[in-house]
C-alpha positions in Angstrom: -34.1 -38.7 9.4 -35.3 -38.2 13.5 -38.7 -38.7 15.3 -41.2 -41.6 15.4 -40.2 -45.1 14.4 -42.9 -48.4 15.0 -39.7 -50.4 15.2 -38.1 -48.4 18.2 -37.9 -49.0 21.7 -40.3 -47.2 23.9 -39.6 -44.1 26.0 -38.9 -45.3 29.1 -37.0 -48.3 28.1 -34.3 -48.9 30.5 -31.1 -50.6 28.8 -28.1 -50.8 31.2 -27.9 -47.7 33.0 -29.5 -45.6 30.1 -33.2 -44.7 30.3 -34.4 -44.4 26.6 -36.0 -40.8 25.9 -36.8 -40.4 22.1 -35.6 -41.4 19.1 -33.0 -39.2 17.0 -32.6 -40.8 14.1 -33.1 -44.1 12.2 -32.1 -45.8 8.6 -32.1 -49.1 7.0 -29.7 -50.1 9.6 -30.5 -49.1 12.8 -32.2 -46.6 15.2 -30.6 -43.9 17.4 -31.8 -43.1 20.3 -31.4 -39.9 22.9 -30.9 -41.4 26.4 -30.3 -40.3 30.1 -27.1 -41.8 31.9 -28.9 -42.7 35.5 -25.4 -43.0 36.9 -23.5 -39.9 35.7 -26.7 -37.7 35.1 -25.6 -37.1 31.7 -27.0 -37.5 28.1 -25.8 -40.1 25.6 -26.9 -41.3 22.0 -27.3 -44.8 21.6 -27.3 -46.6 18.4 -29.1 -49.9 17.7 -28.3 -52.7 15.4 -31.4 -53.5 13.6 -31.2 -54.1 9.8 -34.5 -53.6 8.9 -34.6 -56.3 5.5 -33.4 -59.1 7.6 -34.8 -58.3 10.9 -37.8 -56.9 13.3 -39.0 -56.4 16.7 -40.4 -59.0 18.3 -41.9 -59.3 21.5 -40.2 -58.3 25.2 -38.2 -55.8 22.8 -36.2 -58.6 21.1 -34.9 -58.4 17.6 -35.5 -61.5 15.6 -33.9 -62.4 11.9 -36.8 -63.0 9.2 -37.1 -66.4 8.6 -38.9 -65.8 5.3 -35.4 -64.5 3.8 -33.3 -66.3 2.9 -29.4 -66.3 5.0 -31.1 -64.1 7.2 -30.1 -65.4 10.2 -26.7 -66.2 9.1 -26.6 -62.4 7.5 -28.2 -60.9 10.6 -25.0 -62.4 12.7 -22.5 -61.6 10.6 -23.4 -58.4 10.3 -23.6 -57.8 14.3 -20.2 -59.1 14.2 -19.1 -56.0 12.1 -21.1 -53.7 13.7 -19.2 -54.4 17.6 -16.2 -54.7 15.7 -16.6 -51.0 14.2 -17.9 -50.1 17.7 -14.4 -51.6 19.5 -12.6 -49.7 16.3 -14.3 -46.4 17.0 -13.9 -46.4 20.8 -10.3 -46.3 20.1 -10.7 -42.4 18.6 -10.0 -39.5 20.9 -10.5 -36.8 18.4 -12.6 -33.6 18.3 -14.2 -34.1 14.9 -15.2 -38.1 15.2 -18.0 -39.2 17.1 -16.8 -40.4 20.4 -18.2 -44.0 21.5 -18.4 -44.5 25.1 -18.8 -48.5 25.6 -20.8 -51.0 23.3 -22.7 -53.7 24.8 -25.5 -56.7 23.6 -28.8 -56.9 24.6 -32.4 -57.9 23.2 -30.4 -60.3 20.8 -28.7 -56.9 19.1 -26.2 -54.9 19.8 -25.3 -51.1 21.0 -23.2 -48.3 20.6 -23.2 -45.5 23.5 -21.7 -42.4 22.2 -21.2 -38.8 23.7 -24.3 -36.2 23.3 -23.4 -33.0 21.5 -26.4 -30.4 21.0 -26.6 -29.3 17.3 -27.7 -30.8 13.9 -26.5 -32.2 10.8 -25.2 -30.5 8.1 -28.0 -31.6 5.7 -30.9 -30.5 8.6 -29.1 -27.0 8.2 -29.3 -27.2 4.7 -32.8 -27.7 4.5 -33.4 -24.7 7.3 -31.0 -22.7 5.0 -32.2 -22.7 1.5 -30.3 -26.0 0.8 -26.9 -24.0 -0.2 -24.0 -22.7 2.0 -21.3 -20.1 1.3 -17.7 -21.3 0.7 -16.0 -19.6 3.9 -18.8 -21.5 6.0 -18.4 -24.2 4.2 -14.7 -24.9 4.1 -14.9 -24.2 8.0 -16.5 -27.4 8.4 -15.0 -29.4 5.5 -11.1 -28.6 6.7 -11.9 -30.1 10.2 -13.8 -33.1 9.0 -10.9 -33.8 6.7 -8.5 -34.1 9.9 -10.9 -36.4 11.4 -10.6 -38.5 8.2 -6.9 -38.6 8.3 -7.1 -40.1 11.6 -9.9 -42.6 10.7 -7.4 -43.8 7.6 -4.6 -43.7 9.2 -6.2 -46.4 11.9 -6.9 -48.5 8.4 -10.6 -47.5 8.6 -12.9 -46.0 6.3 -16.2 -44.0 6.9 -18.1 -45.5 3.7 -20.9 -43.0 4.2 -20.1 -39.6 4.2 -23.0 -37.3 3.1 -24.5 -33.9 4.7 -26.5 -36.1 6.7 -23.7 -37.5 8.9 -21.7 -34.7 9.2 -22.6 -33.3 12.7 -22.6 -29.6 13.7 -22.5 -28.6 17.1 -24.0 -25.5 18.7 -20.6 -23.6 17.9 -20.5 -24.9 14.8 -17.2 -27.2 15.2 -18.3 -30.3 13.1 -18.0 -34.4 13.7 -18.1 -37.4 11.8 -21.1 -39.5 12.8 -22.9 -43.0 11.5 -19.9 -44.4 10.0 -21.0 -46.7 7.0 -17.9 -49.5 7.1 -20.1 -52.3 8.5 -23.3 -51.5 6.3 -20.7 -51.9 3.4 -19.0 -54.7 4.9 -22.7 -56.4 4.9 -23.3 -55.4 1.4 -20.2 -57.5 -0.1 -21.3 -60.3 2.5 -24.9 -60.7 2.0 -24.8 -59.3 -1.9 -27.4 -56.7 -0.9 -26.2 -53.0 -2.3 -26.1 -50.9 0.8 -25.0 -47.4 0.4 -26.0 -43.6 -0.3 -27.0 -43.0 -3.9 -25.2 -39.6 -5.3 -22.4 -39.9 -2.4 -21.3 -43.4 -3.0 -18.5 -43.6 -5.8 -18.3 -46.5 -8.4 -16.2 -48.9 -6.4 -18.6 -49.0 -3.6 -20.8 -51.2 -6.1 -20.4 -55.1 -6.5 -16.9 -55.7 -8.4 -16.5 -52.2 -9.5 -13.0 -51.6 -8.1 -10.7 -51.3 -4.8 -12.3 -49.0 -1.7 -9.8 -46.7 0.0 -9.1 -43.2 1.0 -10.2 -41.6 -2.4 -13.9 -43.4 -1.4 -14.2 -41.2 1.4 -13.1 -38.2 -0.3 -15.5 -38.5 -3.5 -18.3 -38.8 -0.8 -17.0 -35.4 0.7 -16.6 -33.7 -2.8 -20.0 -34.4 -3.4 -21.2 -33.5 -0.2 -19.7 -30.2 -0.9 -21.2 -30.0 -4.2 -24.7 -30.9 -2.5 -24.4 -28.1 -0.3 -23.2 -25.6 -3.3 -25.9 -26.8 -5.8 -28.7 -27.6 -3.9 -28.8 -31.1 -5.5 -26.4 -34.3 -4.9 -24.5 -35.4 -7.9 -25.8 -37.9 -10.0 -25.4 -41.1 -9.1 -22.1 -42.6 -9.6 -23.6 -45.7 -11.5 -25.2 -43.9 -13.7 -22.5 -42.0 -14.5 -20.0 -44.6 -14.7 -22.2 -46.3 -17.7 -22.5 -43.2 -19.8 -18.9 -42.8 -19.8 -18.6 -46.1 -20.9 -21.3 -46.2 -23.4 -21.0 -42.1 -24.8 -17.8 -41.1 -23.4 -20.1 -38.3 -21.6 -20.5 -37.5 -18.0 -24.4 -36.7 -17.4 -23.5 -35.1 -14.6 -23.5 -31.3 -14.0 -19.9 -30.0 -14.4 -19.3 -28.5 -11.3 -18.4 -25.0 -12.9 -22.0 -24.9 -14.0 -23.8 -25.2 -10.4 -24.0 -21.6 -9.9 -20.1 -21.6 -8.4 -19.3 -18.6 -9.9 -18.7 -16.8 -6.2 -16.4 -19.7 -5.4 -12.5 -19.6 -5.4 -11.0 -21.2 -8.7 -9.0 -23.5 -6.5 -12.3 -24.8 -4.6 -13.9 -25.5 -8.0 -10.8 -27.6 -9.2 -10.7 -29.5 -6.0 -14.3 -30.2 -5.9 -13.6 -31.4 -9.6 -10.4 -33.5 -8.5 -12.7 -35.5 -5.6 -15.7 -36.1 -7.8 -14.0 -37.7 -10.6 -15.4 -41.1 -11.6 -12.1 -42.9 -11.8 -10.5 -44.1 -8.3 -7.1 -43.7 -9.7 -7.7 -39.7 -10.9 -9.0 -38.3 -7.3 -6.9 -37.2 -4.7 -5.1 -40.6 -2.7 -5.4 -39.5 0.7 -7.5 -36.7 3.0 -4.3 -34.3 3.8 -3.5 -34.4 0.2 -7.3 -33.1 -0.6 -7.0 -30.5 2.6 -3.7 -29.1 1.3 -5.1 -28.6 -1.9 -7.9 -26.8 -0.8 -5.7 -24.9 1.3 -4.0 -23.9 -1.7 -0.7 -25.4 -0.5 -0.5 -27.8 -3.9 -2.7 -27.6 -6.9 -5.4 -30.1 -8.0 -4.1 -32.1 -10.9 -6.2 -34.6 -12.8 -6.8 -35.4 -16.4 -10.8 -36.4 -16.3 -9.6 -40.2 -17.7 -12.4 -42.1 -18.6 -13.3 -45.1 -16.9 -13.3 -48.6 -19.2 -14.6 -51.7 -17.8 -12.9 -54.7 -18.4 -13.5 -58.5 -16.8 -15.8 -56.7 -14.2 -13.1 -53.9 -13.1 -12.7 -50.1 -13.8 -9.9 -50.0 -16.0 -8.7 -46.3 -16.9 -8.4 -45.0 -19.9 -5.2 -44.0 -18.7 -4.0 -47.5 -19.3 -5.3 -47.6 -22.9 -3.2 -44.2 -23.4 0.0 -45.5 -21.8 0.1 -48.5 -24.2 -0.7 -46.2 -27.0 2.2 -44.8 -26.2 4.5 -47.4 -25.1 3.5 -48.5 -28.7 4.6 -45.3 -30.4 7.7 -45.9 -28.4 8.2 -49.5 -29.6 7.8 -48.7 -33.6 10.6 -46.4 -33.7 12.9 -49.0 -32.2 11.9 -51.7 -34.0 12.6 -49.7 -37.2 16.3 -48.9 -35.8 16.8 -52.6 -35.3 15.8 -53.8 -38.9 18.0 -51.2 -40.7 20.9 -51.9 -38.0 20.1 -55.7 -39.4 20.4 -54.8 -43.0 23.4 -52.9 -42.2 25.1 -56.2 -40.9 23.8 -58.4 -43.6 25.6 -55.9 -45.9 29.2 -55.7 -44.4 29.0 -59.8 -44.1 28.6 -60.4 -47.6 30.5 -57.1 -48.8 33.1 -59.3 -50.5 30.6 -61.4 -52.4 29.0 -58.0 -53.2 31.6 -56.7 -54.8 32.6 -59.7 -56.6 29.5 -59.9 -58.1 29.3 -56.2 -59.5 31.4 -57.0 -62.5 29.7 -60.0 -63.8 26.4 -57.6 -63.3 27.7 -54.9 -65.5 28.7 -57.4 -68.5 25.2 -59.4 -67.7 23.3 -55.9 -68.0 25.3 -55.1 -71.0 24.5 -58.0 -73.1 21.1 -58.0 -72.3 21.3 -54.0 -73.3 22.8 -55.2 -76.9 20.3 -58.0 -77.0 17.7 -56.2 -76.4 18.9 -53.4 -79.3 18.8 -56.6 -81.9 15.3 -57.6 -81.1 14.1 -53.8 -81.4 16.1 -53.7 -84.8 14.4 -57.0 -86.0 10.7 -55.5 -85.1 10.9 -52.6 -86.8 12.1 -54.4 -89.9 9.1 -56.2 -89.5 7.2 -53.5 -88.9 8.3 -51.6 -92.3 8.2 -55.2 -94.4 11.7 -55.5 -95.1 11.7 -59.2 -94.4 
């Protein structure tokens, strides 16, 4: 989202050697400005830490935590540290598909991240200007390079945690960049018990107590972004999908092969289905694995297991299937063991069994004779001969 914002720094405001020119975008966690670097004569983008739920702009452009909100001051400063830590980590990257952070600094009782500015627009803006849909070949030219950047991010031990069309920036030559990382926001979400995410693009594990986050978390969001580009709408919110699957064993999201993807290659459809699996362990484990599948170097393999909730965690239906398979393997083993025990008992008592057989035969013969005599007497009684 770009344009005017009531809490934005005014045009012409000087921030170190930078002069604010306009607002490039804003969200719930901050404002991004277009600025002029007076020392180098270049344009830069500056992101300001300003979580609107916890703070606001006061006099003299300073940011003031909202005192009427419980723990707001503590949460604000905790988030500020995370913002600076994220900026420091991003400043280490020099990758053509990752936003370039030039420096970070503190001012106005908040923090700023100074980034290279390149002319272009977000993928979200492009979609809104071109009928909300995109051709497969055009989208893959964006997604495949983004996966290169994502692989580098994951290799450094970081996650993006807010991939969506609005956070994929297209330069004028259409080469893509990942921007506006959300790891600080996600950390803030866990710390302050606020759910800070983008519905439709955030997978189930980004919700509180719903599983471990990892590269597969970003891959879900990238798959959701692809879905949006082909369908014209974002996927059903993952929490709704999760709850419906738990209750009714039915996924409410329109299947990938039903969203007007007839012109897509089968492998692209399968890859999107793979990335959008509700349960984390059913998704690709790395950006490279997902990229290889999109390129046809490997096949997308998954089994659409339904998740089951247990003690606040997401437990795969595979776990229950594996348990059942284990039981099926154990049963024959138990039967074999019982037969073996019976066999050894017979062998052990074989002499006693053999010795008992003649006695058993005599007892059976005597019982037979007694039975015949009793039957004869009963017959005579019935006929009145006694």
